[in-house]
C-alpha positions in Angstrom: 126.6 77.0 74.8 128.4 73.7 74.1 128.9 71.1 76.8 132.7 71.4 76.4 132.5 75.1 77.5 130.9 74.0 80.8 133.7 71.6 81.8 136.0 74.2 83.4 133.1 75.6 85.4 132.0 72.2 86.7 135.6 71.3 87.6 136.1 74.6 89.5 132.8 74.2 91.4 133.5 70.6 92.3 137.0 71.5 93.6 135.6 74.4 95.6 133.0 72.2 97.3 135.5 69.5 98.0 137.9 72.0 99.7 135.0 73.6 101.6 133.9 70.2 102.9 137.4 69.3 103.8 138.0 72.5 105.8 134.5 72.3 107.3 135.2 68.9 108.8 138.4 69.9 110.6 136.8 71.6 113.6 134.4 68.7 114.1 137.3 66.3 114.0 139.2 68.3 116.6 136.1 68.2 118.9 135.6 64.4 118.3 139.2 63.5 118.9 139.5 65.6 122.1 136.1 64.7 123.6 135.5 61.1 122.5 139.1 59.8 122.3 140.4 62.0 125.1 143.4 63.3 123.1 145.2 66.5 124.0 144.6 69.4 121.5 148.2 69.2 120.2 147.9 65.5 119.6 144.6 65.8 117.8 146.0 68.6 115.7 148.9 66.4 114.7 146.6 63.6 113.8 144.5 65.9 111.6 147.7 67.3 110.0 148.8 63.8 109.1 145.3 63.0 107.8 145.2 66.1 105.7 148.6 65.4 104.3 147.6 61.8 103.4 144.4 62.9 101.7 146.3 65.5 99.7 149.1 63.1 98.7 147.1 60.0 97.7 145.8 61.4 94.5 149.3 62.0 93.3 150.2 58.4 94.2 147.0 57.2 92.4 147.8 59.2 89.3 151.3 57.7 89.2 150.0 54.2 89.6 147.3 54.7 86.9 149.8 56.2 84.4 152.6 53.8 85.0 151.0 50.4 85.7 147.3 50.0 85.5 146.0 52.4 82.9 143.5 55.2 83.1 140.2 53.4 82.5 140.8 50.3 84.7 141.8 52.7 87.5 138.7 54.8 87.1 136.6 51.6 87.0 138.2 50.2 90.1 137.9 53.6 91.9 134.2 53.8 91.0 133.5 50.3 92.0 135.4 50.7 95.3 133.5 53.9 96.0 130.2 52.3 95.3 131.0 49.3 97.6 132.2 51.5 100.5 129.3 53.9 100.3 126.6 51.2 100.6 
């Protein structure tokens, strides 16, 4: 099997894990916002809705900026460097 044949599988698995993690964090966020921040359940739900919308929209914005202004490789390098600096 060639490595190129594995790419769709790796892409599908990584997307599945990303969505599973995103949906798994939602109940914890509700509990955190209601217990520690003292928000009402409806307000906490709205905050999570806006957070979810923002995290689903920013890749589209990033793709537009990368294609129109910065270029693919500088954007990937900046994103990797930023991710490395934030995680440490």
